[in-house]
N, C-alpha and C positions, 0 to 999 in steps of 0.2 A: 585413164578417161578419167580427168576430173567430172564434177555433177554442180552444176549452175547453185548456188541455197536457194535460189527463191523455188527447188524441185521440192524440197523438203513435205512440204503443206500438204506434198499429193504424195504419198509416196507413199505404198503399203504396207502394212505393218506387223498384219500378221497373214495367216495363212501360208502354202506352197509358197507364194509370189513373198511377201513377208521381208526387209532386211531389214537394218538400223541407219537413224539417222547418221551422215556420214560413212556412209559402203558407197563402195567404186560401183555399186549393181543396187540392179531390182525392178521392180514394176512402180507404175507413175499412173495418175491417173489424170490431165489436167484439163480445162475448159482452152480449147484450141482460139484460134481468129478468126475461126471462117464459123462460130457456130455451133464444133457439137467437140463433144468429148471427147480428148486423145487419149489412149490407152499405150503405154509403153517400156517395150520391155529391153534392159539395158544390162550387157557382161561389159566387163574391164579386159578380156583376152589374156590371160595370164594364162600363168601354165595353169595353175593348181583346176581350170577348168579342159583343159590340153586345147584348148581355143586358142588361134596365134591372133586373135587380129579382133578389135572394138566393135561390137554389136550393136544396135539400135534400131528394134523389131517397132512400130508405129500401123495401129491400125481405131477403126472408127468403129460403130455398130449399125450402120447401113449401110456404106459405100465406103469404099479404096479413099486415102488423104490424099486431096490433091497435093498440089507440089509446093503453096503458100505454107501449109498443112507438114508439108516434110523442113521445106529451111526455116519455119519455125523450133523445131523439135530440136535440128541441127545448132541451135546459136545456145542451147542446153548444157550440150555436150562438148 
């Protein structure tokens, strides 16, 4: 999985979901296109985690993400 470099400003760098610049996994909190902050967890799906597929989870504080927000996130990963 290649993560768009524009996401680096929104990467969580500390705590249990923290990761380093350039990692192909991590947690992010970005402003979404519909006025909500989007919380994202991404994993590359490599053998290290024993998960054979890439995965991106998206959530907001108050509701399920809208389709427009999901498409917005898809473009980053």
